[in-house]
C-alpha positions in Angstrom: 100.4 143.9 -33.9 103.6 143.9 -31.8 104.1 144.8 -28.1 104.2 148.5 -27.6 105.8 150.8 -25.0 103.0 150.5 -22.4 102.8 146.8 -22.7 106.6 146.5 -22.4 106.6 148.7 -19.3 103.9 146.4 -17.8 106.0 143.3 -18.6 109.1 144.9 -17.1 107.1 145.6 -13.9 105.9 142.0 -13.9 109.4 140.6 -14.5 110.8 142.7 -11.6 108.0 141.6 -9.3 108.2 137.9 -10.0 111.9 137.1 -10.8 113.0 136.6 -7.3 109.8 135.2 -5.8 109.4 131.4 -6.2 106.4 131.8 -8.6 108.1 131.8 -12.0 108.7 135.1 -13.8 108.8 133.3 -17.2 105.3 131.8 -16.5 103.9 135.2 -15.6 105.3 136.9 -18.7 104.1 133.9 -20.8 100.6 134.1 -19.4 100.4 138.0 -19.5 101.2 138.0 -23.2 97.9 136.2 -23.9 95.9 139.0 -22.3 97.8 142.0 -23.7 96.0 144.2 -26.3 98.5 142.8 -28.9 97.8 139.2 -27.7 101.5 138.5 -28.3 103.8 136.0 -26.5 106.8 138.2 -25.5 109.0 135.3 -26.4 112.0 133.6 -24.7 114.4 136.2 -26.1 112.5 139.1 -24.5 112.2 137.3 -21.2 116.0 136.5 -21.1 117.0 140.0 -22.0 114.7 141.7 -19.4 116.2 139.3 -16.8 119.5 141.2 -17.3 117.7 144.0 -15.5 116.7 141.9 -12.5 120.1 140.2 -12.4 121.8 143.6 -12.3 119.8 144.2 -9.2 121.4 141.1 -7.7 124.8 142.5 -8.6 124.0 145.8 -6.8 122.5 144.2 -3.7 125.2 141.5 -3.3 128.0 143.6 -4.7 130.3 143.3 -1.7 129.7 139.5 -1.5 130.2 139.0 -5.2 133.4 141.1 -5.3 134.8 139.3 -2.2 134.1 135.9 -3.8 135.4 136.9 -7.2 138.6 138.5 -5.7 139.3 135.4 -3.5 138.7 133.0 -6.4 140.8 134.9 -8.9 143.8 135.3 -6.5 143.7 132.2 -4.4 141.9 129.4 -6.5 145.2 127.5 -6.7 145.2 127.2 -2.9 141.8 125.7 -2.6 143.1 122.8 -0.6 144.8 125.0 2.0 142.6 125.1 5.1 144.8 127.8 6.7 143.6 130.4 4.2 141.1 132.7 5.9 139.3 133.3 2.5 139.0 129.6 1.7 135.2 129.8 2.1 134.9 132.5 -0.6 137.2 130.5 -3.0 135.0 127.4 -2.5 131.9 129.5 -3.1 133.3 130.8 -6.3 134.0 127.2 -7.5 130.5 126.1 -6.4 128.8 128.9 -8.3 130.8 127.9 -11.5 130.2 124.2 -11.2 126.5 124.8 -10.2 126.0 126.8 -13.4 127.1 124.0 -15.7 123.8 122.0 -15.7 121.7 125.0 -16.9 124.3 125.9 -19.6 124.5 122.4 -21.0 120.8 121.6 -20.9 119.9 125.1 -22.2 122.1 124.5 -25.2 120.9 120.9 -25.7 117.2 121.8 -25.6 117.4 125.3 -27.0 114.7 124.8 -29.6 112.3 123.1 -27.2 112.8 125.9 -24.6 112.0 128.6 -27.2 109.0 126.8 -28.7 107.3 123.6 -27.5 108.0 124.1 -23.8 106.2 127.4 -23.9 102.9 125.5 -24.3 100.5 126.9 -21.6 99.4 123.5 -20.5 103.0 122.8 -19.5 103.3 126.1 -17.8 100.1 125.5 -15.7 101.2 122.0 -14.8 104.6 123.1 -13.7 103.1 125.9 -11.6 101.0 123.4 -9.7 103.5 120.5 -9.5 106.5 122.5 -8.3 104.3 124.6 -6.0 103.3 121.4 -4.2 107.0 120.2 -4.2 108.0 123.5 -2.6 105.3 123.2 0.0 106.5 119.7 0.9 110.1 120.8 1.0 109.2 123.7 3.3 107.3 121.4 5.5 109.8 118.5 5.9 113.1 120.4 5.4 115.2 120.6 8.6 116.3 124.2 7.9 119.5 123.8 10.0 122.3 124.2 7.6 123.9 127.5 6.8 125.4 128.6 3.5 128.9 128.3 4.9 128.5 124.5 5.0 127.4 124.2 1.4 129.1 121.0 0.0 130.2 120.1 -3.5 127.4 117.6 -3.9 124.8 120.0 -2.8 126.2 122.8 -5.0 125.7 120.5 -8.0 122.2 119.4 -6.9 121.3 123.1 -6.6 122.6 123.5 -10.2 120.3 120.8 -11.6 117.4 122.3 -9.6 118.1 125.6 -11.2 118.2 124.0 -14.7 114.6 122.9 -14.2 113.6 126.6 -14.6 114.3 126.3 -18.3 110.7 125.2 -18.3 108.3 128.1 -17.8 106.3 127.6 -14.6 109.1 125.9 -12.6 110.8 129.1 -11.2 114.5 129.5 -10.9 114.3 130.6 -7.3 111.5 128.1 -6.5 113.5 125.1 -7.9 116.7 126.0 -6.1 115.1 127.0 -2.9 113.0 123.7 -2.8 116.2 121.7 -3.4 118.0 123.6 -0.6 115.1 123.0 1.9 115.1 119.3 1.0 118.8 119.2 1.6 118.4 120.8 5.1 119.4 124.4 4.4 117.7 127.3 6.1 115.3 129.3 4.0 117.6 132.4 3.9 120.7 130.3 3.0 118.8 128.6 0.1 117.4 131.9 -1.1 120.8 133.7 -1.0 122.6 130.9 -2.8 119.7 130.8 -5.4 120.4 134.5 -6.1 124.2 134.1 -6.4 123.9 130.9 -8.5 121.6 132.7 -11.0 124.2 135.4 -11.8 126.3 133.5 -14.4 123.3 131.7 -15.9 121.0 134.7 -16.3 123.6 137.1 -17.6 124.9 134.4 -20.0 121.4 133.6 -21.3 120.4 137.3 -21.5 123.5 138.5 -23.4 123.4 135.5 -25.6 119.8 136.4 -26.7 120.8 140.0 -26.9 123.7 139.5 -29.2 121.8 136.9 -31.2 118.9 139.4 -31.7 121.2 142.2 -33.0 120.6 142.5 -36.7 117.5 140.4 -36.6 113.9 141.6 -36.5 113.1 142.1 -32.8 109.3 141.5 -32.5 109.1 143.6 -29.4 111.4 146.5 -30.5 114.7 147.6 -28.8 113.2 150.7 -27.2 110.4 148.9 -25.4 112.8 146.0 -24.5 115.2 148.5 -22.9 112.4 150.2 -21.0 111.2 146.8 -19.7 114.7 145.9 -18.6 115.2 149.2 -16.8 111.9 148.8 -14.9 112.7 145.2 -14.1 116.0 146.4 -12.5 114.4 148.9 -10.2 111.5 146.8 -9.1 113.7 143.7 -8.8 116.0 145.4 -6.3 113.1 146.3 -4.0 111.8 142.7 -4.2 115.2 141.3 -3.2 115.2 143.4 -0.1 111.6 142.4 0.7 112.0 138.7 0.0 115.1 138.1 2.1 113.5 139.8 5.0 110.3 137.8 4.5 112.0 134.4 4.4 113.9 135.0 7.5 110.7 135.0 9.5 107.9 133.4 7.4 107.3 130.2 5.5 106.7 129.7 1.8 103.1 128.5 2.0 101.5 131.8 0.6 103.6 131.2 -2.6 102.6 127.6 -2.7 98.9 128.5 -2.6 99.4 131.3 -5.2 101.1 128.9 -7.6 98.4 126.2 -7.3 95.6 128.7 -7.7 97.2 130.4 -10.7 98.0 127.1 -12.3 94.4 125.8 -11.8 93.0 129.1 -13.1 95.1 128.8 -16.2 94.0 125.2 -16.8 90.4 126.4 -16.5 91.0 129.1 -19.1 92.5 126.6 -21.4 89.8 124.0 -20.9 87.0 126.5 -21.5 88.7 127.8 -24.6 89.3 131.4 -23.4 92.9 131.1 -24.5 94.7 128.6 -26.6 97.7 126.5 -25.5 99.8 128.7 -27.8 98.8 131.7 -25.7 96.4 133.5 -28.1 92.9 134.5 -27.1 90.3 132.3 -28.8 
């Protein structure tokens, strides 16, 4: 029994709610699949395609920033070393987003089979929720939170990129990994969150459209109609979450998300240990 329209709509809602919060949208979709009436894992392809919806919300919200950066990079990238250019910061940001996207592209291609299969084991998901939740809590506690996004260095941009690549493992969280790296490097919560969103644009669209085109002509286990519905819902909900999250991090810490991750990971381990669900995600 495959995933139907109602289940797909629920998964789209879940994707939109969790993509930008540092709690791992892929983990939530992975876990939710085990409790749907169909008992089906939505799969890496479905997750990647629905992320097109949430990433489109990033394009809409940051449209002026993205267009300014893209315009500056396309027209002035040859003058990167000219400090007299007033748009030099946007040119640098364009290069940093490109270079920061390299790790997730390379590692995603290298470990494609593991990402789509073995790394979707729920024991791994639960462990990553807990471990990276604790890391985020430590980062939020000891990070100096003084550096603004305008001071982002080449070294830090690459480190952000490797942190983002960790999100190839369900349970890590794309935003959680990059935000934790940013806090440990001394960036403010808002700066780390904004760069996390901008850095995700090439990676998420690349992964989503790759899975989309790869799935054309193949048997889509979810179905194109339900997948499109989930993607549309993810877009609408995701936009609202971006607005909420950026306002939240400007005044609050990340500890509620840390507690949530640890509790969710521990609950998942308990369900696995008691045999309620299997590591593959099916109810026992």
